[in-house]
MIKOL-425822 format. One record per residue (C-alpha): x, y, z; residue number from 1. Coordinates in Angstrom, 1 decimal. Layout:
BEGIN
       u       v       w  tikol
       X       Y       Z    NUM
...
//
This chain:
BEGIN
       u       v       w  tikol
    25.3    16.7    17.9      1
    21.7    16.1    19.1      2
    20.4    19.2    17.2      3
    22.0    18.0    14.0      4
    20.3    14.6    14.4      5
    16.9    16.3    15.0      6
    17.4    18.5    12.0      7
    18.4    15.5     9.9      8
    15.3    13.6    11.1      9
    13.0    16.5    10.1     10
    14.7    16.8     6.7     11
    14.2    13.1     6.1     12
    10.5    13.2     7.1     13
    10.0    16.2     4.8     14
    11.7    14.5     1.9     15
     9.7    11.3     2.5     16
     6.4    13.2     2.6     17
     7.1    14.8    -0.7     18
     8.1    11.5    -2.2     19
     5.2     9.6    -0.8     20
     2.3    12.1    -1.2     21
    -1.1    10.5    -0.8     22
    -1.6     8.3    -3.8     23
    -5.0     7.9    -5.3     24
    -6.7     4.5    -5.0     25
    -6.2     4.0    -8.7     26
    -2.5     4.5    -8.3     27
    -2.4     2.1    -5.4     28
    -4.3    -0.5    -7.4     29
    -1.8    -0.3   -10.3     30
     1.3    -0.4    -8.0     31
    -0.2    -3.3    -6.1     32
    -0.7    -5.3    -9.3     33
     2.9    -4.6   -10.3     34
     4.2    -5.6    -6.8     35
     2.2    -8.9    -7.0     36
     3.8    -9.6   -10.4     37
     7.3    -9.1    -8.9     38
     6.4   -11.2    -5.9     39
     5.3   -14.1    -8.1     40
     8.5   -13.9   -10.1     41
    10.5   -14.4    -6.8     42
     8.7   -17.6    -5.8     43
     6.0   -19.9    -7.1     44
     5.3   -20.9    -3.5     45
     4.5   -17.3    -2.7     46
     1.4   -17.5    -5.0     47
     0.3   -20.6    -3.2     48
     0.6   -18.8     0.1     49
    -1.4   -15.9    -1.2     50
    -4.1   -18.2    -2.4     51
    -4.3   -19.8     1.1     52
    -4.3   -16.5     2.9     53
    -7.6   -15.1     4.4     54
    -6.4   -11.6     3.6     55
    -3.4   -10.0     1.9     56
    -2.2    -6.5     2.9     57
     0.1    -5.0     0.3     58
     2.3    -1.9     0.4     59
     3.9    -1.7    -3.0     60
     6.2     1.2    -2.2     61
     7.4     1.9     1.3     62
     9.9     4.8     1.6     63
    12.5     4.4     4.3     64
    15.3     6.8     5.2     65
    17.5     7.4     8.2     66
    20.7     9.0     9.5     67
    20.7     7.8    13.1     68
    17.0     8.8    13.3     69
    14.7     7.5    10.6     70
    11.3     6.8     9.4     71
     9.2     5.0     6.8     72
     5.9     5.6     5.1     73
     3.8     3.8     2.5     74
     0.3     3.3     1.2     75
    -1.4     0.1     0.2     76
    -4.5    -2.0     0.3     77
    -6.0    -5.0     2.0     78
    -7.4    -7.7    -0.4     79
    -9.8   -10.4     0.7     80
   -10.7   -13.1    -1.8     81
    -8.9   -11.1    -4.6     82
   -11.0    -8.0    -4.0     83
   -10.1    -4.7    -2.3     84
   -11.4    -4.4     1.2     85
    -9.8    -1.1     2.1     86
    -6.8     1.2     1.7     87
    -4.1     1.6     4.4     88
    -1.0     3.6     5.4     89
     2.1     2.3     7.2     90
     4.4     4.5     9.2     91
     7.2     4.0    11.6     92
    10.0     6.1    13.2     93
    13.2     4.7    14.6     94
    16.4     5.7    16.4     95
    19.6     3.7    16.2     96
    22.3     2.6    13.9     97
    21.0     3.3    10.4     98
    22.2     5.2     7.4     99
    20.7     5.4     3.9    100
    17.4     5.4     2.0    101
    15.4     2.7     0.2    102
    12.1     1.9    -1.4    103
    10.8    -1.6    -0.7    104
     7.6    -3.5    -1.1    105
     5.9    -5.1     2.0    106
     3.2    -7.7     2.1    107
     1.5    -9.2     5.1    108
    -0.5   -12.4     4.8    109
    -3.2   -13.1     7.3    110
    -3.4   -16.9     7.2    111
    -6.2   -17.4     9.8    112
    -9.7   -15.8    10.1    113
    -8.8   -14.8    13.7    114
    -5.7   -12.9    12.7    115
    -7.5   -11.1     9.9    116
   -10.5   -10.2    12.1    117
    -8.1    -8.8    14.8    118
    -6.5    -6.7    12.2    119
    -9.7    -5.4    10.6    120
   -11.3    -4.6    14.0    121
    -8.3    -2.6    15.2    122
    -8.2     1.2    15.2    123
    -4.5     1.1    14.3    124
    -2.5    -2.1    14.1    125
     1.1    -2.4    15.1    126
     3.3    -5.2    13.9    127
     4.9    -7.0    16.9    128
     2.4    -5.6    19.4    129
    -1.0    -6.5    17.9    130
     0.3    -9.4    16.0    131
     3.5   -11.4    15.7    132
     4.7   -11.4    12.1    133
     7.0   -14.2    10.8    134
     9.2   -12.2     8.4    135
    10.5   -13.7     5.2    136
    12.8   -11.6     3.1    137
    13.1   -12.3    -0.6    138
    16.2   -11.6    -2.5    139
    17.6   -12.8    -5.8    140
    16.8   -16.4    -6.2    141
    14.9   -16.4    -2.8    142
    12.7   -19.5    -2.3    143
     9.8   -20.2     0.1    144
     8.8   -23.6     1.4    145
     5.1   -23.0     1.8    146
     4.6   -26.3     3.6    147
     6.8   -25.3     6.5    148
     5.4   -21.8     7.0    149
     2.6   -22.3     9.5    150
     2.4   -18.9    11.3    151
    -0.9   -17.0    11.4    152
     0.7   -13.8    10.1    153
     3.5   -13.9     7.5    154
     5.3   -10.8     6.3    155
     7.5   -10.3     3.2    156
     9.9    -7.6     2.2    157
    11.1    -7.6    -1.4    158
    12.2    -5.5    -4.4    159
    14.7    -3.5    -2.4    160
    15.9    -0.4    -4.3    161
    18.5     1.5    -2.4    162
    20.9     0.6     0.3    163
    19.9     0.4     4.0    164
    20.3    -2.1     6.8    165
    17.4    -2.9     9.2    166
    14.7    -4.8     7.4    167
    11.8    -5.1     9.9    168
     8.1    -4.7    10.4    169
     8.4    -4.3    14.1    170
     7.0    -1.0    15.3    171
     5.2    -0.3    12.1    172
     1.8     1.3    12.7    173
    -0.8     0.5    10.1    174
    -4.0     2.4     9.9    175
    -7.0     2.5     7.5    176
    -7.1     5.6     5.2    177
//
């Protein structure tokens, strides 16, 4: 049974790497614009939060798959003042109750200068370890009350395509490309 899980894990990682081959910066820029448009369609308050944020880290396509053992991978960029500050990758591996595959968009808003600087000065930032992220999931008709969200780091997961349980940023390692 363990050998089958290990084999399945490596097959998942292999398929994820072929799906998510390193995108060019131009591709990431285009996908980021599209993800922002979708995000704004979900909630007008989301745009207000982005305008208040000191930095916005966007991963427009994060591929996640798992059969007992799973992983996820995506590429995105950090925007400060509406301009690109750098390009990043996100990766995580997991073991536990999971079955399926999905593509999702993830966005992390750094609401304070201190939170943004800690992220930018890190050699590799891990959600939940290097910064506690208040996670907001957006579904159909999802609303955000921007006046009640006061956390220094806010994460969003939206535009789910596929079927999988376990929406989380915990344990995701983010590094600069």
